[in-house]
C-alpha positions as CSV (number, residue, x, y, z in Angstrom):
1,X,0.0,0.0,0.0
2,X,1.3,3.5,-0.8
3,X,2.4,5.6,2.1
4,X,0.6,8.6,0.7
5,X,-2.6,7.9,-1.3
6,X,-3.4,10.2,-4.2
7,X,-6.7,11.4,-5.5
8,X,-7.7,12.8,-2.1
9,X,-8.5,9.4,-0.7
10,X,-6.8,8.9,2.7
11,X,-6.4,6.0,5.1
12,X,-6.6,8.2,8.2
13,X,-6.7,11.8,9.4
14,X,-4.9,13.5,12.2
15,X,-7.9,15.6,13.0
16,X,-11.5,14.7,13.5
17,X,-13.3,13.9,10.2
18,X,-16.8,15.1,9.3
19,X,-19.4,12.3,8.8
20,X,-21.4,12.0,5.6
21,X,-24.8,10.4,6.3
22,X,-26.4,8.8,3.3
23,X,-30.2,8.7,3.2
24,X,-32.3,7.2,0.5
25,X,-35.0,9.3,-0.9
26,X,-37.8,7.0,0.2
27,X,-36.5,6.9,3.8
28,X,-35.9,10.7,4.1
29,X,-39.2,11.4,6.0
30,X,-38.3,8.7,8.6
31,X,-34.8,10.1,9.0
32,X,-36.1,13.6,9.5
33,X,-38.1,12.5,12.5
34,X,-34.9,11.2,14.2
35,X,-32.8,14.4,13.9
36,X,-33.0,17.3,16.3
37,X,-35.7,20.0,15.9
38,X,-32.9,22.5,15.3
39,X,-31.6,20.5,12.2
40,X,-35.1,19.9,10.9
41,X,-35.7,23.7,11.0
42,X,-32.3,24.3,9.4
43,X,-33.1,22.0,6.5
44,X,-36.6,23.5,6.1
45,X,-35.5,27.1,6.2
46,X,-32.5,26.6,3.9
47,X,-34.8,25.3,1.2
48,X,-33.5,21.7,1.3
49,X,-35.9,19.6,-0.8
50,X,-34.3,16.2,-0.4
51,X,-34.0,15.4,-4.1
52,X,-31.8,12.6,-5.3
53,X,-28.1,13.6,-5.4
54,X,-28.7,16.7,-3.3
55,X,-26.9,17.4,0.0
56,X,-26.9,19.8,2.9
57,X,-24.3,20.7,5.6
58,X,-25.7,20.5,9.1
59,X,-24.2,23.0,11.5
60,X,-23.0,22.3,15.1
61,X,-23.5,24.6,18.0
62,X,-20.3,26.5,17.3
63,X,-21.2,27.2,13.6
64,X,-19.0,24.5,12.2
65,X,-20.1,21.5,10.2
66,X,-21.5,18.7,12.3
67,X,-22.3,16.4,9.4
68,X,-23.3,16.2,5.7
69,X,-26.5,14.6,4.6
70,X,-26.6,13.2,1.1
71,X,-29.7,11.9,-0.6
72,X,-29.1,8.6,-2.5
73,X,-31.4,7.0,-5.0
74,X,-31.7,4.7,-8.0
75,X,-30.3,7.4,-10.2
76,X,-27.1,7.8,-8.1
77,X,-23.9,6.8,-9.8
78,X,-20.2,7.5,-9.8
79,X,-20.7,11.1,-10.8
80,X,-23.1,11.7,-8.0
81,X,-20.1,11.4,-5.6
82,X,-18.0,13.6,-7.8
83,X,-20.7,16.2,-7.5
84,X,-20.5,16.0,-3.7
85,X,-16.7,16.1,-3.7
86,X,-16.7,19.1,-6.0
87,X,-18.9,21.1,-3.7
88,X,-17.9,20.3,-0.2
89,X,-15.4,22.5,1.7
90,X,-11.8,21.4,1.8
91,X,-12.1,19.4,5.0
92,X,-11.7,15.7,5.8
93,X,-14.8,13.5,5.7
94,X,-15.9,9.9,6.2
95,X,-18.9,7.9,5.2
96,X,-20.9,7.2,8.3
97,X,-23.7,5.0,6.9
98,X,-23.0,1.4,6.1
99,X,-23.0,0.8,2.4
100,X,-22.5,-2.2,0.1
101,X,-19.3,-2.9,-1.8
102,X,-20.5,-1.5,-5.1
103,X,-21.7,1.7,-3.5
104,X,-18.4,2.0,-1.6
105,X,-16.5,1.6,-4.9
106,X,-18.7,4.3,-6.6
107,X,-18.1,6.7,-3.7
108,X,-14.3,6.3,-3.8
109,X,-14.1,6.4,-7.6
110,X,-16.4,9.4,-7.9
111,X,-14.5,11.2,-5.2
112,X,-11.2,10.5,-6.8
113,X,-12.3,11.6,-10.2
114,X,-13.2,15.0,-8.8
115,X,-9.6,15.6,-7.7
116,X,-8.2,15.5,-11.2
117,X,-6.3,18.6,-12.5
118,X,-3.9,18.9,-15.4
119,X,-0.8,20.5,-13.8
120,X,2.0,20.0,-16.3
121,X,2.3,23.7,-17.1
122,X,1.1,25.4,-14.0
123,X,0.7,24.8,-10.3
124,X,-2.4,23.1,-8.9
125,X,-5.4,25.3,-8.1
126,X,-7.9,22.8,-6.8
127,X,-8.3,22.3,-3.0
128,X,-10.7,19.4,-2.9
129,X,-11.9,17.7,0.3
130,X,-10.4,14.5,1.5
131,X,-12.2,11.3,2.2
132,X,-11.4,8.3,4.4
133,X,-11.6,5.2,2.3
134,X,-15.1,3.7,2.5
135,X,-14.8,0.4,4.4
136,X,-15.8,-2.1,1.7
137,X,-14.1,-0.4,-1.3
138,X,-11.6,-2.2,-3.4
139,X,-8.6,0.1,-2.8
140,X,-6.2,-1.5,-5.3
141,X,-8.7,-1.5,-8.2
142,X,-10.0,2.0,-7.5
143,X,-6.5,3.4,-7.4
144,X,-5.6,1.5,-10.7
145,X,-8.7,3.0,-12.3
146,X,-8.0,6.5,-11.1
147,X,-4.4,6.3,-12.2
148,X,-5.5,5.0,-15.7
149,X,-8.0,7.8,-16.1
150,X,-5.4,10.3,-15.1
151,X,-3.0,8.8,-17.6
152,X,-5.5,9.1,-20.4
153,X,-6.5,12.7,-19.5
154,X,-2.8,13.8,-19.1
155,X,-1.8,12.3,-22.5
156,X,-4.7,13.9,-24.3
157,X,-4.3,17.3,-22.6
158,X,-0.6,17.5,-23.5
159,X,-0.1,19.6,-26.6
160,X,1.4,18.1,-29.8
161,X,4.7,20.0,-29.3
162,X,5.3,17.8,-26.2
163,X,3.3,14.7,-27.3
164,X,4.3,13.9,-30.9
165,X,4.9,10.3,-32.2
166,X,8.3,10.1,-30.7
167,X,7.1,11.3,-27.2
168,X,4.2,8.9,-27.3
169,X,6.5,6.0,-28.1
170,X,8.9,7.0,-25.3
171,X,5.9,7.0,-22.9
172,X,4.8,3.6,-24.1
173,X,8.3,2.2,-23.6
174,X,8.5,3.6,-20.1
175,X,5.1,2.3,-19.2
176,X,5.9,-1.1,-20.6
177,X,9.1,-1.3,-18.6
178,X,7.2,-0.5,-15.4
179,X,5.0,-3.6,-15.9
180,X,7.6,-5.9,-17.3
181,X,6.2,-5.8,-20.8
182,X,8.2,-5.9,-24.0
183,X,7.8,-2.9,-26.3
184,X,8.9,-2.7,-30.0
185,X,8.7,0.5,-32.0
186,X,9.1,0.5,-35.8
187,X,10.1,3.9,-37.1
188,X,10.1,5.7,-40.4
189,X,11.3,3.9,-43.5
190,X,11.4,0.6,-41.5
191,X,7.6,0.7,-41.6
192,X,7.8,0.1,-45.4
193,X,10.3,-2.7,-45.0
194,X,8.1,-4.4,-42.4
195,X,4.9,-3.9,-44.5
196,X,3.0,-1.1,-42.6
197,X,2.6,1.1,-45.7
198,X,-0.5,3.1,-44.7
199,X,1.0,4.1,-41.3
200,X,4.1,5.3,-43.2
201,X,2.0,7.1,-45.9
202,X,-0.1,9.1,-43.4
203,X,2.9,10.2,-41.3
204,X,5.7,10.6,-43.8
205,X,5.2,14.4,-44.2
206,X,6.1,15.1,-40.6
207,X,9.6,15.8,-39.2
208,X,8.6,13.5,-36.4
209,X,8.7,10.1,-38.1
210,X,5.7,7.8,-38.0
211,X,5.8,4.8,-35.7
212,X,4.1,1.5,-34.9
213,X,4.1,0.9,-31.2
214,X,3.8,-2.8,-30.2
215,X,3.5,-3.8,-26.5
216,X,3.3,-7.4,-25.4
217,X,2.6,-8.6,-21.9
218,X,1.6,-11.9,-20.3
219,X,2.4,-15.5,-21.3
220,X,-0.8,-17.4,-20.5
221,X,-4.5,-17.1,-20.9
222,X,-6.8,-15.7,-23.6
223,X,-5.4,-13.2,-26.1
224,X,-6.7,-9.6,-25.8
225,X,-5.5,-7.1,-28.3
226,X,-6.1,-3.3,-28.1
227,X,-5.6,-1.0,-31.0
228,X,-5.4,2.8,-30.7
229,X,-5.4,5.6,-33.2
230,X,-2.3,7.7,-32.4
231,X,-2.6,10.8,-34.6
232,X,-0.7,13.1,-32.4
233,X,-1.8,16.1,-34.4
234,X,-4.1,16.3,-37.4
235,X,-3.9,19.2,-39.8
236,X,-6.1,17.4,-42.2
237,X,-3.2,17.0,-44.6
238,X,-3.6,18.5,-48.0
239,X,-7.4,18.5,-47.4
240,X,-6.5,20.9,-44.6
241,X,-8.8,21.7,-41.8
242,X,-10.0,25.2,-40.9
243,X,-8.5,27.0,-37.9
244,X,-11.5,26.1,-35.9
245,X,-11.4,22.5,-37.0
246,X,-7.7,22.2,-36.0
247,X,-8.2,23.8,-32.6
248,X,-8.5,20.6,-30.6
249,X,-6.5,18.2,-32.8
250,X,-4.0,17.5,-30.1
251,X,-6.7,15.1,-28.9
252,X,-6.6,13.0,-32.1
253,X,-4.3,10.6,-30.3
254,X,-7.1,9.9,-27.8
255,X,-7.5,6.3,-29.0
256,X,-3.8,5.6,-28.3
257,X,-4.2,7.2,-24.8
258,X,-7.2,4.9,-24.1
259,X,-5.4,1.6,-25.0
260,X,-2.4,2.7,-22.9
261,X,-4.7,3.5,-20.0
262,X,-6.7,0.2,-20.3
263,X,-3.4,-1.7,-20.8
264,X,-2.1,-0.2,-17.5
265,X,-5.3,-1.3,-15.7
266,X,-4.9,-4.8,-17.0
267,X,-1.2,-5.1,-16.2
268,X,-1.4,-3.5,-12.8
269,X,-4.1,-6.1,-11.8
270,X,-1.9,-8.9,-13.2
271,X,-4.8,-10.3,-15.1
272,X,-4.2,-13.8,-16.5
273,X,-4.3,-12.8,-20.2
274,X,-2.0,-12.3,-23.1
275,X,-2.2,-8.6,-23.8
276,X,-1.1,-6.9,-26.9
277,X,-1.3,-3.1,-27.6
278,X,-0.9,-1.7,-31.1
279,X,-0.7,2.0,-31.8
280,X,-0.1,3.7,-35.1
281,X,1.6,7.0,-34.0
282,X,1.8,9.7,-36.6
283,X,1.4,13.4,-37.3
284,X,-0.8,14.2,-40.3
285,X,1.2,17.1,-41.5
286,X,1.5,19.1,-44.8
287,X,4.8,19.1,-46.8
288,X,6.0,18.4,-50.3
289,X,5.8,14.6,-49.7
290,X,2.3,14.6,-48.3
291,X,0.0,12.0,-49.6
292,X,-2.8,13.3,-51.9
293,X,-6.5,12.8,-52.6
294,X,-7.1,9.9,-55.0
295,X,-3.6,8.4,-54.4
296,X,-3.9,4.6,-54.3
297,X,-2.3,3.1,-51.2
298,X,-0.9,-0.3,-50.5
299,X,-1.9,-1.9,-47.2
300,X,-0.6,-4.6,-44.8
301,X,-3.5,-6.8,-45.7
302,X,-2.6,-6.7,-49.4
303,X,-5.6,-4.9,-50.7
304,X,-5.5,-1.5,-52.3
305,X,-7.2,1.7,-51.0
306,X,-8.1,4.8,-53.0
307,X,-7.6,7.7,-50.7
308,X,-10.6,10.0,-51.1
309,X,-9.7,12.5,-48.4
310,X,-6.5,13.1,-46.5
311,X,-8.5,14.2,-43.5
312,X,-9.8,10.6,-43.2
313,X,-6.4,9.5,-42.1
314,X,-7.1,7.7,-38.8
315,X,-8.8,4.7,-40.5
316,X,-5.8,4.2,-42.7
317,X,-3.5,4.0,-39.7
318,X,-5.9,1.7,-37.9
319,X,-6.2,-0.5,-41.0
320,X,-2.6,-1.6,-40.9
321,X,-2.8,-2.1,-37.1
322,X,-6.0,-4.2,-37.3
323,X,-4.5,-6.4,-40.1
324,X,-1.6,-7.2,-37.8
325,X,-3.8,-7.7,-34.8
326,X,-6.0,-10.2,-36.8
327,X,-3.0,-12.3,-37.8
328,X,-2.8,-13.8,-34.2
329,X,-6.6,-14.5,-34.0
330,X,-7.1,-12.8,-30.6
331,X,-10.0,-13.9,-28.4
332,X,-11.0,-10.2,-28.1
333,X,-10.1,-7.3,-30.3
334,X,-11.0,-3.7,-29.2
335,X,-10.0,-0.5,-31.0
336,X,-10.5,3.1,-29.9
337,X,-10.3,6.1,-32.2
338,X,-11.4,9.7,-32.4
339,X,-12.6,8.8,-35.9
340,X,-15.6,10.7,-37.2
341,X,-17.6,13.8,-36.6
342,X,-20.6,11.8,-37.9
343,X,-20.6,9.6,-34.8
344,X,-20.5,12.7,-32.6
345,X,-23.6,14.0,-34.4
346,X,-25.3,10.7,-33.9
347,X,-24.6,10.2,-30.1
348,X,-23.1,13.5,-28.9
349,X,-19.8,14.0,-27.1
350,X,-20.6,12.1,-23.9
351,X,-21.4,8.7,-25.3
352,X,-18.9,6.3,-27.0
353,X,-20.3,5.1,-30.3
354,X,-19.9,1.3,-30.5
355,X,-19.7,-0.8,-33.7
356,X,-19.2,-4.6,-33.5
357,X,-19.2,-7.6,-35.7
358,X,-20.4,-9.8,-32.8
359,X,-23.9,-9.4,-31.3
360,X,-23.1,-11.1,-28.0
361,X,-20.0,-9.0,-27.5
362,X,-22.0,-5.8,-28.1
363,X,-24.7,-6.9,-25.6
364,X,-22.1,-7.7,-23.0
365,X,-20.4,-4.3,-23.6
366,X,-23.8,-2.6,-23.1
367,X,-24.4,-4.5,-19.9
368,X,-21.0,-3.4,-18.4
369,X,-21.6,0.1,-19.7
370,X,-24.6,0.3,-17.4
371,X,-22.8,-1.2,-14.4
372,X,-19.8,1.1,-14.6
373,X,-21.7,4.4,-15.5
374,X,-19.5,4.5,-18.7
375,X,-22.0,5.2,-21.5
376,X,-21.8,3.6,-24.9
377,X,-24.4,3.3,-27.6
378,X,-24.3,0.7,-30.4
379,X,-24.6,1.9,-34.0
380,X,-25.1,-0.6,-36.9
381,X,-22.4,-2.1,-39.2
382,X,-25.0,-1.8,-42.0
383,X,-23.5,-3.9,-44.7
384,X,-25.5,-2.4,-47.6
385,X,-23.6,0.8,-47.0
386,X,-20.4,-1.0,-48.0
387,X,-21.2,-0.1,-51.6
388,X,-20.4,3.5,-50.6
389,X,-16.8,2.5,-50.3
390,X,-16.5,1.0,-53.8
391,X,-13.7,2.3,-56.0
392,X,-13.3,2.2,-59.7
393,X,-9.5,1.9,-59.5
394,X,-8.8,0.1,-56.2
395,X,-10.2,-2.5,-54.0
396,X,-12.0,0.1,-51.9
397,X,-12.2,3.8,-51.1
398,X,-11.1,5.2,-47.8
399,X,-14.3,7.3,-47.3
400,X,-17.7,7.7,-49.0
401,X,-18.4,10.8,-51.0
402,X,-21.6,11.9,-49.4
403,X,-22.2,13.3,-45.9
404,X,-24.5,10.6,-44.7
405,X,-23.7,7.6,-42.5
406,X,-20.1,8.7,-42.1
407,X,-19.5,6.8,-38.8
408,X,-20.9,3.6,-40.2
409,X,-18.9,3.7,-43.4
410,X,-15.7,4.4,-41.4
411,X,-16.5,1.4,-39.3
412,X,-17.2,-0.7,-42.4
413,X,-13.8,0.4,-43.8
414,X,-12.1,-0.9,-40.6
415,X,-14.1,-4.1,-40.8
416,X,-12.3,-4.9,-44.1
417,X,-9.1,-5.4,-42.1
418,X,-10.6,-7.6,-39.3
419,X,-11.2,-11.3,-39.8
420,X,-14.9,-12.2,-39.4
421,X,-14.3,-14.9,-36.8
422,X,-12.6,-12.5,-34.4
423,X,-14.9,-10.8,-31.8
424,X,-14.2,-7.1,-32.5
425,X,-15.5,-3.9,-31.1
426,X,-14.7,-0.4,-32.5
427,X,-15.3,2.7,-30.4
428,X,-15.6,6.0,-32.2
429,X,-15.0,8.5,-29.3
430,X,-14.8,12.2,-28.6
431,X,-12.2,11.7,-25.8
432,X,-12.8,15.3,-24.7
433,X,-15.2,17.1,-22.4
434,X,-16.4,20.2,-24.1
435,X,-17.5,21.7,-20.7
436,X,-16.8,21.0,-17.1
437,X,-19.0,18.7,-15.1
438,X,-18.4,17.1,-11.7
439,X,-15.5,14.7,-12.0
440,X,-15.2,15.5,-15.7
441,X,-13.3,18.7,-16.2
442,X,-13.1,20.3,-19.6
443,X,-10.4,18.6,-21.7
444,X,-9.3,15.1,-22.4
445,X,-11.2,12.2,-20.9
446,X,-11.5,8.4,-20.9
447,X,-14.6,6.8,-22.5
448,X,-15.6,3.1,-22.6
449,X,-12.4,2.2,-20.8
450,X,-13.7,1.2,-17.4
451,X,-16.6,-0.5,-19.2
452,X,-14.2,-2.7,-21.2
453,X,-12.0,-3.5,-18.2
454,X,-15.1,-4.8,-16.5
455,X,-16.1,-6.8,-19.6
456,X,-12.7,-8.4,-19.8
457,X,-12.8,-9.6,-16.2
458,X,-16.3,-11.0,-16.6
459,X,-15.8,-12.5,-20.1
460,X,-12.7,-14.5,-19.1
461,X,-13.9,-15.4,-15.6
462,X,-11.3,-13.2,-13.8
């Protein structure tokens, strides 16, 4: 156990801690009868309505805080506790009411999420309250989850000047060493020699050479392979983005951040699986050797791709990675990518769009999404739309011409590089909070990561 616990979760406090009393909405009236007339009057005159996820500070005789009352209900989740942690004064608290293990874990996770702050370039400003670990919470797993979410957020929030393909590869190597994993990085022209032509094509115009990052860990158990889009900055290439469209493109390596975060969770828990993490790390830059619209690209799979838009580069990078991943026939293949604006239009920025070639896998993911308060929504791999990727000069086009169904056609493009007998799920994610919410500050964020960790543990009986 760490001597000093991060994320504002503590083992003990030198001074007296303030109790948090959890009251269910249906039992509120009974609880009100048991407290002092002074506190009943306080709650009434302060306008406390007792709605789910609301709270009130009850004063002591000296004007300090005697306790906090928090109203729990069926709608309470991880973020309910982030709301509480974001609004209480910077004192030390403990949960007074006995709660089950799942609720204890939600409390600890939500509290820890509220403590996140990106501090690489400035001093910390938050002064959040501390919480004694809830009694039944799984400290090791909660800490691993909080550390992984912080890892994802920090990587995405770091600007491209300090998180290009070379820095991303250095981070992956360092993380691999920490867990005893082997990490191989294929750089620049070596990508052509080892048959990763699309990764090379997308990244060749940048001074920071393109890379394939390949992490392996574990010697026994089912094979789980994670693939992440690592476009460390996306200008759009020759189909250049507008200034507004380029504003947040440091986040275009969000898929890579997710597979590193999920990989860290798996390795820190020492799960009995054979893990592989594949990341195509590139910068989609503009130079004299940029690839062009209607260029025909070679691929690792051996099929040819007519490139219809240089701003649809992520799917090209993923295509080579998925081809390599399929070669080993993993028992589970998951990819994460900030891939299309079309999926954001479909489900918004707070939900991860899910595409899968396996109905049972999709159902299982949806189940674990509900359990972990990690929202996903399945969209169809509608096979008739495959015709929109037909090319007159190559085996397929990289993107359809029209504006409709863009998330689906992007997923169908990726499907071309995944063998049909491999259970595969593709997440098209925002990886960014556009506004600050409790436990989810504006900036980079993890989506469908806790959900998939839960799925892996359940699916393989861990």
